[in-house]
Legacy VTK file of the C-alpha trace (Angstrom):
# vtk DataFile Version 3.0
C-alpha trace
ASCII
DATASET POLYDATA
POINTS 259 float
42.702 18.189 24.800
40.718 20.574 27.000
43.036 23.545 25.763
42.026 22.681 22.130
38.477 22.446 22.861
38.379 26.043 24.285
39.377 27.271 20.986
36.024 27.967 19.139
36.511 29.326 15.674
34.273 32.141 14.763
35.804 32.827 11.339
37.909 31.225 8.750
41.152 32.699 10.223
40.505 31.112 13.518
39.559 27.825 11.953
42.783 27.867 10.026
44.597 28.559 13.321
42.822 25.579 14.946
43.854 23.336 12.059
47.490 24.400 12.370
47.345 23.686 16.143
45.953 20.356 15.304
48.514 19.803 12.556
51.525 20.612 14.827
50.298 18.389 17.808
48.600 15.437 16.275
51.476 13.058 16.501
52.505 14.196 19.985
48.892 13.780 21.247
48.266 10.309 19.693
44.626 11.230 19.746
42.063 8.501 20.230
39.207 8.205 17.850
36.638 9.456 20.222
38.837 12.599 20.693
38.817 13.222 16.889
34.941 12.769 16.988
34.833 15.267 19.828
37.112 17.602 17.993
35.224 17.549 14.744
31.847 17.926 16.266
32.861 20.712 18.630
34.345 22.769 15.832
31.618 22.196 13.136
34.399 21.274 10.661
33.668 20.915 6.950
33.791 17.406 5.414
37.135 18.046 3.671
38.521 18.978 7.073
37.354 15.691 8.399
38.806 13.763 5.446
42.101 15.740 6.010
42.196 14.774 9.684
41.154 11.069 9.059
43.970 10.857 6.446
46.525 12.375 8.700
45.832 9.973 11.511
46.132 6.758 9.331
42.660 5.613 10.766
41.353 2.143 10.319
38.140 1.512 8.543
36.252 0.836 11.629
37.381 4.176 12.918
36.135 5.955 9.764
32.805 4.020 10.249
32.563 5.394 13.812
33.465 8.928 12.639
30.696 8.874 10.013
28.159 7.555 12.509
29.127 9.893 15.308
28.699 12.994 13.021
25.409 11.904 11.252
26.995 12.497 7.897
24.752 12.755 4.756
25.306 10.113 2.177
27.244 12.350 -0.273
29.556 13.240 2.551
30.227 9.267 3.138
30.919 9.145 -0.600
33.364 11.936 -0.328
35.285 10.247 2.696
35.312 6.918 0.896
36.789 8.524 -2.223
39.378 10.586 -0.236
40.581 7.475 1.554
40.954 5.362 -1.616
38.995 2.489 0.244
38.882 -1.009 -1.178
35.476 -2.413 -2.116
35.139 -4.546 1.033
35.820 -1.448 3.004
32.862 0.448 1.216
30.744 -2.705 1.978
31.640 -2.352 5.618
30.837 1.274 5.690
27.558 0.864 4.008
26.657 -2.029 6.607
27.625 0.019 9.502
25.432 3.036 8.413
22.224 0.918 7.679
21.932 2.666 4.368
18.849 2.464 2.315
19.066 0.822 -1.166
18.932 4.191 -2.893
21.865 5.290 -0.831
23.888 2.104 -1.798
22.878 3.094 -5.487
24.349 6.548 -4.834
27.608 5.218 -3.324
28.128 2.649 -6.106
27.494 5.344 -8.697
29.934 7.852 -7.031
32.686 5.236 -6.890
32.679 4.180 -10.618
32.565 0.553 -9.349
33.197 -2.297 -11.879
30.134 -4.850 -12.133
31.936 -7.465 -10.210
32.147 -4.924 -7.448
28.474 -4.193 -7.580
27.825 -7.992 -7.216
30.150 -8.026 -4.103
28.183 -5.132 -2.572
24.771 -6.705 -3.335
25.967 -9.951 -1.686
27.555 -8.433 1.372
24.241 -6.452 1.982
21.814 -9.475 1.651
19.719 -7.389 -0.681
16.224 -8.574 -1.622
15.688 -8.996 -5.359
13.574 -5.739 -5.752
16.769 -4.083 -4.462
18.973 -5.741 -7.031
16.362 -4.519 -9.586
16.540 -0.971 -8.228
20.480 -1.183 -8.378
20.593 -2.408 -11.922
18.050 0.301 -13.033
19.894 3.119 -11.278
23.159 2.306 -12.870
21.959 1.774 -16.373
23.767 -1.445 -16.656
24.262 -3.401 -19.810
22.634 -6.764 -20.427
25.722 -8.792 -19.896
26.182 -7.036 -16.559
22.744 -7.986 -15.551
23.564 -11.609 -16.611
26.646 -11.399 -14.410
24.731 -10.104 -11.354
22.000 -12.803 -11.903
24.772 -15.543 -12.020
26.682 -14.141 -9.044
23.543 -14.145 -7.009
22.600 -17.662 -7.627
19.090 -16.327 -8.407
16.049 -18.560 -8.807
14.254 -18.402 -12.110
11.366 -16.431 -11.011
13.848 -13.773 -9.653
15.243 -13.689 -13.151
11.809 -13.209 -14.564
11.316 -10.319 -12.017
14.455 -8.690 -13.131
13.735 -8.996 -16.717
10.222 -7.587 -16.113
11.453 -4.574 -13.982
13.956 -3.639 -16.666
11.532 -3.854 -19.673
13.947 -5.978 -21.622
13.686 -6.528 -25.258
13.089 -10.160 -26.464
16.720 -10.536 -27.692
17.862 -9.454 -24.201
15.803 -12.111 -22.696
17.364 -14.521 -25.215
20.742 -13.571 -23.953
19.898 -13.884 -20.219
18.374 -17.447 -20.915
21.573 -18.338 -22.911
23.872 -17.031 -20.237
22.078 -18.826 -17.433
22.080 -22.322 -19.082
18.284 -22.529 -18.197
16.343 -25.793 -18.654
13.584 -25.901 -21.122
10.820 -25.595 -18.410
12.520 -22.485 -17.191
12.397 -20.867 -20.583
8.621 -21.759 -20.654
8.283 -20.077 -17.313
10.167 -16.904 -18.706
8.011 -16.819 -21.746
4.811 -17.126 -19.668
5.938 -14.376 -17.156
6.725 -12.071 -19.816
3.480 -12.370 -21.809
5.414 -12.712 -25.078
3.963 -12.605 -28.441
4.231 -15.584 -30.576
6.857 -14.064 -32.860
8.912 -13.473 -29.660
8.595 -17.221 -28.850
9.703 -18.066 -32.376
12.671 -15.832 -31.834
13.545 -17.501 -28.452
13.342 -21.036 -29.741
15.552 -20.037 -32.879
18.204 -18.134 -30.832
18.513 -21.127 -28.265
18.988 -23.773 -30.933
16.303 -25.908 -29.118
15.636 -29.569 -29.986
12.219 -30.427 -31.392
10.996 -31.990 -28.199
11.881 -28.778 -26.437
9.779 -26.844 -28.988
6.921 -29.294 -28.271
7.256 -28.767 -24.537
7.101 -24.962 -25.170
4.090 -25.048 -27.275
2.390 -27.423 -24.701
3.079 -25.200 -21.873
1.755 -22.071 -23.497
-1.523 -23.767 -24.586
-1.071 -22.448 -28.147
-3.742 -22.539 -30.597
-3.234 -24.573 -33.916
-2.552 -21.520 -35.947
0.128 -20.487 -33.716
1.805 -23.919 -33.912
1.679 -23.549 -37.722
3.415 -20.238 -37.367
6.020 -21.644 -35.190
6.670 -24.555 -37.568
6.843 -22.234 -40.450
9.229 -19.731 -38.843
11.586 -22.707 -37.992
11.654 -24.301 -41.383
10.864 -27.656 -39.819
10.951 -30.831 -41.846
7.643 -32.682 -42.316
8.370 -35.392 -39.894
9.110 -32.732 -37.178
5.839 -31.078 -37.974
4.108 -34.592 -37.649
5.865 -34.971 -34.238
4.700 -31.587 -33.081
1.090 -32.123 -34.107
1.328 -35.601 -32.233
2.557 -33.986 -29.084
-0.264 -31.605 -29.024
-3.061 -34.236 -29.234
-4.618 -32.261 -32.106
-8.020 -33.268 -33.432
-7.986 -35.219 -36.721
-10.047 -32.546 -38.479
-7.217 -30.008 -37.915
LINES 1 260
259 0 1 2 3 4 5 6 7 8 9 10 11 12 13 14 15 16 17 18 19 20 21 22 23 24 25 26 27 28 29 30 31 32 33 34 35 36 37 38 39 40 41 42 43 44 45 46 47 48 49 50 51 52 53 54 55 56 57 58 59 60 61 62 63 64 65 66 67 68 69 70 71 72 73 74 75 76 77 78 79 80 81 82 83 84 85 86 87 88 89 90 91 92 93 94 95 96 97 98 99 100 101 102 103 104 105 106 107 108 109 110 111 112 113 114 115 116 117 118 119 120 121 122 123 124 125 126 127 128 129 130 131 132 133 134 135 136 137 138 139 140 141 142 143 144 145 146 147 148 149 150 151 152 153 154 155 156 157 158 159 160 161 162 163 164 165 166 167 168 169 170 171 172 173 174 175 176 177 178 179 180 181 182 183 184 185 186 187 188 189 190 191 192 193 194 195 196 197 198 199 200 201 202 203 204 205 206 207 208 209 210 211 212 213 214 215 216 217 218 219 220 221 222 223 224 225 226 227 228 229 230 231 232 233 234 235 236 237 238 239 240 241 242 243 244 245 246 247 248 249 250 251 252 253 254 255 256 257 258
């Protein structure tokens, strides 16, 4: 070990010579991980060299974590290591945890690995991310709406969290409809979403239509939003309600007789 450390490469030829020495002796030495860390640090090896060393030694994941920590690697280096090792998702989670990565780093890792949405769900769960972090991940990855639905389902998010996600992503009204459908939300939840989004009346009409709501649900929505009478008229018109339904809506709103 001491002999190897005395060889300090000053050019590519000597670095190649050092790597040959290492290659010829690695199985004989059975190097410990701290030795590998010491070698890589002392020789200022490039990242692809580190990848080559870690591969040749059949290192365990916790060893890779120790190497990356000891060398203060940049995030793109960690990405390169994880790619070169063909790591499983739970391994990536373990690496990201061991490095105390920031959320934008996690975004960069997930992007570099071309992860599937269920993998992203697993990462967000393993990291105990806050909702605003999940929003940042979903934004950075340009996820489709059905992917967002899958994330919100996997995280068991509260309704106000779903509202926060939909707000942060500037979703269209049909996207909100798709989210509310996928989550099997109660009518009072739909009311909360519509309130949090400052939706226009025609958007409310679109939501009520897309969700095939019962009349009493429509009554509850109109009540929760403190709609004016002309708004109620617009809703009833857009839904092609029967006359007895219109009567039920007007009754539920405690409208004045002169209206």
